[in-house]
C-alpha positions in Angstrom: 92.4 14.8 39.5 95.1 12.8 40.9 95.3 14.7 44.2 97.4 17.6 43.2 95.8 20.9 44.4 93.1 22.7 41.9 93.8 26.1 40.9 91.0 28.8 40.6 91.8 28.9 36.9 91.0 25.1 36.7 88.1 25.2 38.7 86.7 28.2 36.7 87.4 26.4 33.4 85.8 23.2 34.8 82.6 25.4 35.8 82.5 27.2 32.6 82.5 24.2 30.7 79.8 22.6 32.8 77.8 25.9 32.7 78.1 25.6 28.6 77.2 21.8 28.9 74.3 22.4 31.1 73.0 25.5 28.8 73.3 23.1 26.0 71.0 20.8 27.8 68.8 23.5 28.7 68.6 24.7 25.2 67.8 21.0 23.8 65.2 20.5 26.4 63.8 23.8 25.5 63.3 23.1 22.0 62.1 19.6 22.9 59.6 21.6 25.0 59.0 23.7 22.2 58.3 20.8 19.9 56.2 18.8 22.5 54.2 22.1 23.1 53.8 22.3 19.1 52.4 18.7 19.3 50.3 19.3 22.2 48.7 22.4 20.2 48.0 20.4 17.2 46.7 17.4 19.3 44.4 20.2 21.1 43.2 21.4 17.3 42.6 18.0 16.4 40.7 17.2 19.3 38.8 20.8 19.0 38.2 19.6 15.5 36.6 16.2 16.5 34.5 17.9 19.2 33.1 20.3 16.4 32.6 16.7 14.5 30.7 15.4 17.4 28.6 18.3 17.8 27.5 18.3 14.5 26.8 14.8 14.6 24.7 15.0 18.0 22.8 18.1 16.2 22.2 15.8 13.2 20.9 12.7 15.4 18.5 15.2 17.0 17.5 16.7 14.1 16.8 12.9 12.9 15.0 11.8 16.1 12.7 14.8 15.5 12.0 13.9 11.9 11.4 10.3 13.1 8.8 11.7 15.6 7.0 13.9 13.0 6.9 10.7 10.9 5.5 8.6 13.5 2.8 11.0 14.5 1.8 11.4 10.8 1.9 7.7 10.4 -0.6 7.5 13.5 -2.9 10.2 12.0 -3.0 8.3 8.7 -3.7 5.0 10.5 -6.5 6.6 12.6 -8.2 8.1 9.6 -7.8 4.9 7.6 -9.3 3.1 10.7 -12.3 5.8 10.8 -12.8 5.4 7.0 -12.7 1.5 7.0 -15.4 1.8 10.1 -17.7 3.8 8.2 -17.3 1.9 5.0 -18.1 -1.2 7.1 -21.1 0.3 8.7 -22.2 1.6 5.2 -21.8 -2.1 3.8 -24.0 -3.4 7.0 -26.9 -0.8 6.3 -26.9 -1.6 2.5 -26.9 -5.3 3.3 -29.8 -4.8 5.9 -31.7 -2.7 3.4 -31.2 -5.7 0.8 -32.3 -8.1 3.6 -35.4 -6.0 4.6 -36.4 -5.7 0.6 -36.1 -9.2 0.3 -38.3 -10.1 3.4 -41.0 -7.6 2.1 -40.8 -9.3 -1.2 -41.3 -12.8 0.0 -43.8 -11.5 2.6 -45.9 -10.2 -0.4 -45.5 -13.6 -2.2 -46.4 -15.3 1.0 -49.4 -13.2 1.4 -50.5 -13.9 -2.4 -49.9 -17.6 -1.9 -52.2 -17.6 1.3 -54.8 -15.8 -0.7 -54.7 -18.4 -3.5 -54.5 -21.3 -0.9 -57.8 -19.7 0.7 -59.3 -18.9 -2.5 -58.7 -22.7 -3.4 -60.0 -24.0 -0.2 -63.1 -21.9 -0.7 -63.7 -23.2 -4.0 -62.9 -26.9 -2.7 -65.5 -26.3 0.2 -68.2 -25.0 -2.4 -67.2 -28.0 -4.8 -67.6 -30.4 -1.6 -70.9 -28.7 -0.8 -72.3 -29.2 -4.2 -71.0 -32.7 -4.4 -72.7 -33.5 -1.1 -75.9 -32.0 -2.7 -75.6 -34.1 -5.5 -74.7 -37.4 -3.6 -78.2 -36.7 -1.5 -80.2 -36.1 -4.8 -78.7 -39.5 -6.0 -78.8 -41.1 -2.7 -75.1 -42.1 -2.8 -73.3 -42.4 0.6 -70.4 -40.1 0.8 -67.0 -41.3 0.7 -65.0 -41.4 3.9 
């Protein structure tokens, strides 16, 4: 505007043009906000889906932890049972070995007793023979050998 007075009609038209431009900008801005809102809603849906997936994963992890605990308890029971069975078998083996040793000791004791009886018998007979020999030597007047 070059310094000439502005008429009401010009001002009204300029205001009308400015209002239309502003309205178009608001409409464009509104459609952008609508598009942004749609994208935010889509993002919110995706976040909700991820959240439900994480919840499902958390549930599965909890179930897995429970299974692991159950398996661990079962393994400990089995190990305890195996230890008890091994201990019992070890004691049974010890008992069998001791029984065998005692039977062997009794057999050895019996044999030793028999050998002692034989030795005593032989010594007794030897004593008798020595006494007879001494009598013979006395009769024949032979001095005893040292």
